[in-house]
C-alpha positions in Angstrom: 21.2 10.2 31.8 19.8 13.7 31.0 19.1 12.6 27.4 16.5 10.2 28.6 14.3 13.2 29.6 14.2 14.1 25.9 14.2 10.6 24.3 11.4 9.1 26.3 8.8 11.8 25.7 9.9 12.0 22.0 9.4 8.2 21.6 6.0 8.4 23.2 4.9 11.2 20.8 6.3 9.1 17.9 4.2 6.1 19.0 1.1 8.2 19.1 1.8 9.6 15.6 2.3 6.1 14.2 -0.8 4.9 15.9 -2.8 7.8 14.5 -1.6 7.1 11.0 -2.5 3.4 11.4 -5.9 4.3 12.7 -6.5 6.6 9.8 -5.5 3.9 7.3 -7.8 1.4 9.0 -10.8 3.7 8.8 -10.2 4.8 5.2 -10.3 1.2 3.8 -6.6 0.8 3.1 -6.7 -2.8 4.4 -10.1 -3.9 2.9 -9.0 -5.8 -0.1 -5.6 -7.5 0.5 -6.2 -10.3 -2.2 -7.5 -8.2 -5.1 -4.2 -6.7 -6.3 -2.5 -10.0 -6.1 -5.3 -11.7 -8.1 -5.3 -8.9 -10.7 -1.7 -9.7 -11.7 -2.7 -13.2 -12.7 -5.7 -12.2 -14.9 -4.9 -12.5 -18.6 -6.2 -9.4 -20.3 -3.9 -9.5 -23.4 -5.5 -9.4 -26.8 -4.5 -12.3 -29.0 -2.0 -11.5 -31.7 -3.7 -11.3 -35.1 -1.7 -11.9 -38.4 -3.7 -9.1 -40.2 -2.6 -6.5 -37.7 1.1 -7.2 -38.3 0.8 -6.4 -42.1 -0.6 -3.0 -41.5 -4.0 -3.6 -43.3 
């Protein structure tokens, strides 16, 4: 039962730390563009293969 006197305040402090990190992430734009990285994967930016490049000319 005595351990609760340690664990309850420790868990409250941990909740405040996690909340502060989440607040920081929200205000620094970490969640602004959730679709951009997923769409960037699908974009085809490869250069087409050219037969002249393979011969070393």
